[in-house]
C-alpha positions in Angstrom: 27.5 5.7 -5.6 28.3 5.1 -1.9 30.8 7.4 -0.4 32.4 6.3 2.9 34.4 8.4 5.2 37.6 7.5 3.3 36.2 8.9 0.0 35.1 12.1 1.7 38.5 12.4 3.2 40.1 11.8 -0.1 38.1 14.6 -1.7 39.1 17.0 1.1 42.8 16.0 0.6 42.5 16.7 -3.2 41.1 20.2 -2.5 44.0 20.8 -0.1 46.4 19.6 -2.8 44.9 22.0 -5.4 45.0 24.9 -2.9 48.6 24.3 -1.9 49.6 23.9 -5.6 48.1 27.3 -6.3 50.0 28.8 -3.4 53.3 27.2 -4.3 52.9 28.4 -7.9 52.1 31.9 -6.7 55.1 31.9 -4.4 57.6 30.9 -7.1 56.1 32.5 -10.2 54.0 35.3 -8.8 50.5 35.1 -10.2 49.5 38.7 -11.0 46.4 38.9 -8.8 45.6 41.1 -5.9 45.1 39.8 -2.5 41.3 39.9 -2.5 41.1 38.2 -5.9 43.3 35.4 -4.6 41.1 35.1 -1.5 38.0 34.8 -3.8 39.8 32.1 -5.8 40.5 30.1 -2.6 36.9 30.7 -1.3 35.4 29.6 -4.6 37.4 26.4 -4.6 36.2 25.6 -1.1 32.6 26.4 -2.2 32.9 24.0 -5.1 34.2 21.3 -2.8 31.3 21.8 -0.3 28.8 21.6 -3.1 30.3 18.4 -4.6 30.5 16.8 -1.1 26.8 17.7 -0.4 25.6 16.4 -3.7 27.5 13.1 -3.2 26.2 12.8 0.3 22.6 13.3 -0.7 22.9 10.9 -3.6 24.5 8.2 -1.4 22.1 8.5 1.5 18.9 9.0 -0.4 16.1 6.8 1.0 13.0 5.9 -0.9 9.8 7.1 0.5 6.6 5.3 -0.3 3.4 7.1 -0.8 1.5 5.5 2.1 4.3 5.4 4.7 3.3 7.1 8.0 
């Protein structure tokens, strides 16, 4: 799976969409969470995004290393 800049950018935009959707829902319908819990929710979403991006980056840029290469 080769991810170019466009695909990384798309994943980032999806995370912004999810984050903004949570904020809009909270604004209109008031999610009963305290401020620090909401901050933890947003931080965990960003953490999941970073993990997914790093896993995809490592998978797409993995180079084969032969045993006798020096």
